[in-house]
Structure formats: structure tokens, C-alpha cells
N, CA, C and O of each residue as an XYZ file, in Angstrom:
420
protein
N      88.771     78.633    146.009
C      89.196     80.049    145.283
C      89.868     79.141    144.549
O      89.828     77.932    144.777
N      90.602     79.746    143.518
C      92.140     79.290    143.039
C      92.945     80.602    142.888
O      92.843     81.793    142.596
N      93.838     79.604    143.282
C      94.883     81.190    142.988
C      95.661     80.944    141.876
O      95.832     79.801    141.451
N      96.219     82.075    141.294
C      97.222     82.343    140.660
C      98.881     81.922    140.515
O      99.822     82.488    141.071
N      98.936     80.670    139.527
C     100.173     79.753    140.334
C     101.438     81.091    139.059
O     102.391     81.795    139.395
N     100.785     80.881    137.665
C     101.650     81.897    136.235
C     101.112     82.058    135.897
O      99.925     81.805    136.105
N     102.099     83.138    134.356
C     102.014     82.874    133.274
C     102.067     81.529    132.413
O     102.809     80.563    132.588
N     101.092     81.716    131.441
C     101.555     80.784    130.274
C     102.021     81.110    129.300
O     101.081     81.667    128.733
N     102.813     81.160    128.694
C     103.849     81.843    127.876
C     103.991     81.420    126.366
O     103.531     80.280    126.305
N     104.322     81.727    125.400
C     105.339     80.805    123.954
C     106.151     82.092    123.234
O     105.702     83.162    122.822
N     107.029     81.754    123.243
C     108.537     82.613    122.463
C     107.581     82.484    120.844
O     107.242     81.568    120.095
N     107.430     83.970    120.890
C     106.825     84.352    119.678
C     108.122     85.010    118.672
O     107.922     85.355    117.508
N     109.287     85.093    119.267
C     110.926     85.295    118.282
C     111.619     85.200    119.245
O     111.669     84.360    120.144
N     112.313     86.329    118.988
C     113.325     86.928    119.549
C     114.853     88.126    119.093
O     115.291     88.607    118.048
N     115.138     88.168    120.203
C     116.454     89.830    119.442
C     117.584     89.920    120.464
O     118.228     89.108    121.128
N     117.569     90.649    120.382
C     118.983     90.863    121.017
C     119.477     92.288    121.586
O     119.791     93.118    120.732
N     119.560     92.588    122.698
C     119.518     93.267    123.590
C     120.476     94.438    123.228
O     120.854     94.420    122.056
N     121.086     95.768    124.245
C     122.098     96.656    124.417
C     123.163     95.779    124.783
O     124.158     96.176    124.176
N     123.442     94.793    125.469
C     124.805     94.288    125.485
C     125.066     93.252    124.587
O     126.107     92.617    124.756
N     124.117     92.875    123.408
C     124.415     91.992    123.083
C     123.789     90.610    122.998
O     123.934     89.883    122.016
N     122.989     90.239    124.225
C     122.688     89.374    124.710
C     121.582     88.349    124.051
O     120.860     88.120    125.021
N     121.258     87.900    123.382
C     119.957     87.541    122.776
C     119.153     87.159    123.795
O     119.696     86.511    124.690
N     117.628     87.468    123.919
C     117.226     87.147    124.222
C     115.306     87.174    123.060
O     114.855     87.850    122.135
N     114.742     85.798    124.066
C     113.286     85.773    123.152
C     112.084     86.854    123.811
O     112.320     87.666    124.706
N     110.749     86.652    123.138
C     109.709     87.802    123.046
C     108.953     86.613    123.248
O     108.935     85.500    122.722
N     108.308     87.206    124.207
C     106.972     85.574    124.817
C     105.605     86.846    124.486
O     105.426     88.061    124.394
N     105.117     85.951    124.430
C     103.507     85.888    124.807
C     102.639     85.282    125.264
O     102.318     84.141    124.933
N     101.818     86.368    126.598
C     101.220     85.682    126.801
C     100.117     85.400    126.611
O      99.325     86.284    126.285
N      99.534     83.512    126.816
C      98.039     83.080    126.107
C      97.462     82.934    127.598
O      96.314     83.377    127.540
N      97.689     82.588    128.670
C      96.936     82.676    129.307
C      97.222     82.047    131.057
O      98.309     81.477    130.965
N      96.877     81.954    132.098
C      96.639     81.508    132.742
C      97.522     79.919    133.658
O      97.537     78.836    133.074
N      98.083     80.064    134.895
C      98.097     78.947    135.307
C      97.583     79.158    136.869
O      98.320     79.814    137.604
N      95.954     78.460    137.572
C      95.557     78.166    138.619
C      95.804     77.091    139.323
O      95.819     75.931    138.910
N      96.088     77.644    140.875
C      96.101     75.882    141.491
C      94.953     76.559    143.241
O      95.137     77.434    144.086
N      93.647     75.317    142.931
C      93.036     74.853    144.020
C      93.455     74.440    145.061
O      94.561     73.933    145.253
N      92.563     74.630    145.869
C      92.749     73.923    147.244
C      93.336     72.903    147.835
O      94.000     72.970    148.870
N      93.040     71.649    147.007
C      93.788     70.844    146.721
C      95.266     70.422    146.064
O      95.686     69.347    145.636
N      95.898     71.821    146.180
C      96.829     71.287    144.906
C      96.976     71.198    143.797
O      98.098     71.362    143.318
N      95.838     70.892    142.977
C      95.364     70.989    141.463
C      95.734     71.577    140.355
O      94.726     72.253    140.150
N      96.563     71.853    139.345
C      96.174     72.883    138.666
C      95.462     72.673    137.292
O      95.342     71.631    136.647
N      94.999     73.997    136.998
C      94.695     73.883    135.885
C      94.873     75.138    134.945
O      94.952     76.283    135.391
N      94.923     74.849    133.718
C      95.416     75.872    132.920
C      94.411     76.347    132.017
O      93.600     75.687    131.368
N      94.664     78.193    132.091
C      93.159     78.762    131.281
C      93.828     78.879    129.606
O      95.022     79.175    129.660
N      93.562     78.793    128.867
C      94.359     79.256    127.606
C      93.056     79.988    126.865
O      92.056     79.568    126.282
N      93.642     81.427    127.223
C      93.248     83.330    126.248
C      92.824     82.887    124.639
O      91.795     83.003    123.973
N      94.741     82.083    124.284
C      94.587     81.977    122.934
C      95.278     80.654    123.242
O      95.703     80.349    124.357
N      95.364     79.727    121.898
C      95.865     78.649    121.739
C      96.950     78.466    120.940
O      97.036     78.624    119.722
N      97.797     78.110    121.750
C      99.249     77.627    121.680
C      99.965     77.527    119.954
O      99.354     76.645    119.351
N     101.073     78.192    119.045
C     100.828     77.147    117.899
C     101.623     75.868    117.851
O     102.514     75.900    118.700
N     101.606     74.686    117.110
C     101.054     73.462    117.295
C     102.877     73.002    116.271
O     103.346     73.775    115.436
N     103.373     72.006    116.552
C     104.147     71.775    115.357
C     104.013     69.522    115.832
O     103.548     68.887    116.778
N     104.518     69.254    114.896
C     104.121     67.593    114.498
C     105.145     67.401    114.609
O     105.949     68.206    114.138
N     105.651     66.071    115.387
C     107.019     65.451    116.255
C     107.325     64.692    115.297
O     106.930     64.976    114.166
N     108.149     63.478    115.545
C     108.550     62.645    113.965
C     106.982     61.544    114.291
O     106.474     61.119    113.253
N     106.450     61.223    115.293
C     105.774     60.471    115.068
C     104.039     60.509    114.168
O     103.124     59.717    113.943
N     104.400     62.073    113.872
C     103.117     62.907    113.607
C     101.645     63.233    114.466
O     100.483     63.306    114.065
N     102.286     63.403    115.906
C     101.739     64.072    116.905
C     101.831     65.331    116.925
O     102.908     65.848    116.626
N     100.688     66.140    117.292
C     100.545     67.448    117.218
C     101.229     67.849    118.825
O     100.936     67.244    119.856
N     102.323     69.165    118.718
C     102.869     69.041    119.756
C     102.785     70.631    120.165
O     102.725     71.516    119.311
N     102.789     70.836    121.323
C     102.705     71.797    121.545
C     103.860     72.605    122.614
O     104.297     71.771    123.406
N     104.394     73.830    122.820
C     105.323     74.890    123.813
C     105.094     75.497    124.440
O     104.498     76.434    123.909
N     105.270     75.679    126.142
C     104.289     76.498    126.533
C     105.176     76.779    128.083
O     105.612     75.823    128.725
N     105.334     78.072    128.498
C     106.666     78.208    129.548
C     105.370     78.244    130.451
O     104.219     78.457    130.071
N     105.844     77.974    131.805
C     105.024     78.834    132.422
C     105.860     79.588    133.010
O     106.997     79.139    133.155
N     105.476     81.255    133.633
C     106.559     81.946    134.046
C     105.667     82.044    136.003
O     104.727     82.762    136.345
N     106.352     81.167    136.739
C     105.629     81.289    137.941
C     105.433     82.344    138.080
O     105.819     82.912    137.059
N     104.952     83.180    138.913
C     104.223     84.726    139.487
C     104.917     84.586    141.016
O     104.849     83.617    141.772
N     105.716     86.072    141.257
C     106.966     86.455    142.184
C     105.657     86.204    143.891
O     106.085     86.112    145.042
N     104.655     86.172    143.631
C     103.877     86.322    144.822
C     103.503     84.200    145.208
O     103.319     84.029    146.413
N     103.421     83.041    144.478
C     104.023     82.057    144.678
C     105.361     81.830    144.889
O     105.641     80.781    145.470
N     106.081     82.419    144.621
C     107.809     82.438    145.157
C     107.740     82.826    146.845
O     108.387     82.280    147.739
N     106.840     83.839    146.964
C     106.879     84.930    148.296
C     106.318     83.496    149.232
O     106.933     82.906    150.121
N     104.507     83.105    148.498
C     103.932     81.929    149.405
C     104.858     80.675    149.950
O     104.602     79.943    150.906
N     105.701     80.642    149.308
C     106.629     79.171    149.361
C     107.019     79.178    150.728
O     107.728     80.173    150.875
N     106.888     78.450    151.998
C     107.925     78.026    152.866
C     108.318     77.355    152.671
O     109.227     77.546    153.478
N     108.696     76.062    152.017
C     109.874     74.842    151.436
C     109.130     74.782    150.276
O     108.081     75.154    149.749
N     110.649     73.831    150.036
C     110.771     73.605    148.148
C     108.936     72.858    147.288
O     108.267     71.862    147.565
N     108.845     73.413    146.765
C     107.722     73.398    145.824
C     107.992     72.557    144.397
O     108.952     72.545    143.627
N     106.868     71.948    144.401
C     107.176     70.500    142.650
C     107.305     71.703    141.399
O     107.719     71.400    140.280
N     106.949     72.902    141.713
C     106.989     73.842    140.690
C     108.843     74.047    140.491
O     109.539     73.848    139.496
N     109.247     74.552    141.982
C     110.783     74.996    141.732
C     111.493     73.918    141.733
O     112.690     74.130    141.542
N     111.103     72.500    141.924
C     111.777     71.543    141.048
C     112.081     71.224    139.763
O     112.892     70.416    139.309
N     110.935     72.346    138.978
C     111.510     71.069    137.457
C     112.875     71.969    136.615
O     113.345     73.089    136.814
N     113.221     70.848    135.587
C     113.902     70.955    135.779
C     114.105     72.054    134.474
O     115.293     72.375    134.424
N     113.449     72.594    133.611
C     113.230     73.899    133.049
C     113.052     74.485    133.481
O     112.288     75.165    132.796
N     113.260     75.175    134.888
C     112.524     76.097    135.268
C     114.049     77.513    134.792
O     115.255     77.375    134.589
N     112.940     78.966    134.796
C     113.694     79.919    133.670
C     114.483     81.135    135.592
O     114.211     81.429    136.756
N     115.521     81.305    134.466
C     116.536     81.646    135.125
C     115.737     83.368    135.592
O     114.942     83.653    134.696
N     115.769     84.409    136.630
C     115.033     85.488    136.615
C     115.540     86.387    135.349
O     114.873     87.185    134.691
N     116.303     86.187    135.265
C     117.136     87.133    134.161
C     115.787     86.923    132.823
O     115.131     87.872    132.395
N     115.644     85.673    132.422
C     115.107     84.340    131.288
C     113.092     85.768    131.346
O     112.375     86.040    130.384
N     112.953     86.167    132.593
C     111.442     86.150    132.766
C     111.160     88.033    132.127
O     111.644     89.120    132.443
N     110.503     87.735    131.486
C     109.925     89.075    130.170
C     109.769     90.320    131.728
O     109.160     90.121    132.779
N     110.530     91.487    131.323
C     110.167     93.315    132.072
C     108.929     92.915    132.416
O     108.689     92.319    133.466
N     108.119     93.205    131.597
C     106.554     93.043    131.480
C     106.066     92.244    131.047
O     106.350     92.280    129.850
N     105.110     91.021    131.351
C     104.380     90.893    130.341
C     103.523     91.915    130.099
O     102.598     91.288    129.583
N     103.275     92.740    130.108
C     101.846     93.814    129.596
C     102.631     94.015    128.448
O     101.738     93.689    127.666
N     103.680     94.316    127.628
C     105.098     94.829    126.627
C     104.560     93.433    125.611
O     104.690     93.710    124.419
N     104.125     92.350    125.798
C     104.416     90.930    125.183
C     102.569     91.066    124.456
O     102.376     90.093    123.727
N     101.683     91.731    124.503
C     100.761     91.982    124.482
C     100.888     92.826    122.903
O     100.101     93.004    121.973
N     102.022     93.138    123.121
C     102.280     94.620    121.637
C     102.007     94.113    120.532
O     101.456     94.693    119.597
N     102.626     92.226    120.584
C     103.917     91.307    119.790
C     102.204     91.497    118.964
O     101.166     91.931    119.463
N     102.525     90.868    117.258
C     101.137     91.119    116.596
C     100.894     89.297    116.173
O     101.701     88.417    115.875
N      99.958     89.302    116.269
C      99.418     87.511    117.091
C     100.068     86.760    115.892
O     100.450     87.282    114.845
N     100.135     85.199    116.290
C     100.662     83.971    115.140
C      99.931     83.394    114.183
O     100.436     82.545    113.448
């Protein structure tokens, strides 16, 4: 049985909050699941927008917001927590359900 690791999200814009801090708007496009052996599977419900890199290859940037349950269950430092672009708690959307209100890209 697979367990949810986190939500797959893409930035679809930005805004400035009441205190003048710039924040990003996120759209949930899927989920990251971990099986019993530790392998992670990405399930996309929408395909992320693509750009073309300097060599002409398509590139898509997707951010995984690690679920709180995954953080609570981790007793040791996991490979998810050691990623260089790990988010700050303040960067996380307050509710991913609000992201669904953003029009499709």
C-alpha cells in the first residue's frame, strides 16, 4: 500500500500579501506516493506547463510540498528533508484547496 508523501504543485502566479511580502500562487497538479520499498511514484492529474531549455529540451518545474504526516512519522533525517530547495513553512500554501480556485493554465 502506498502512502502519500506530498502534493505536486506548480507556480501559476504571485501576489503581495497585506504586510507587503511577495508570495506565489500554487496549483495542485498531483500527488507523490511512497511504496513499502521506499520508491516514490508521481501521479499527475494535470500535466505541468513546459518550457524549452537552452539545448532545446522540454523542461517542467514541479515542487513537492511534503505532507505534515510524513514529517511527523519521520524519526530520522530523511532524503526528502535533505533536498536543497526544501520549502520554508511560510512558503506553503495555507490551504491547497484554495489553489484549485485558480483558473487552469
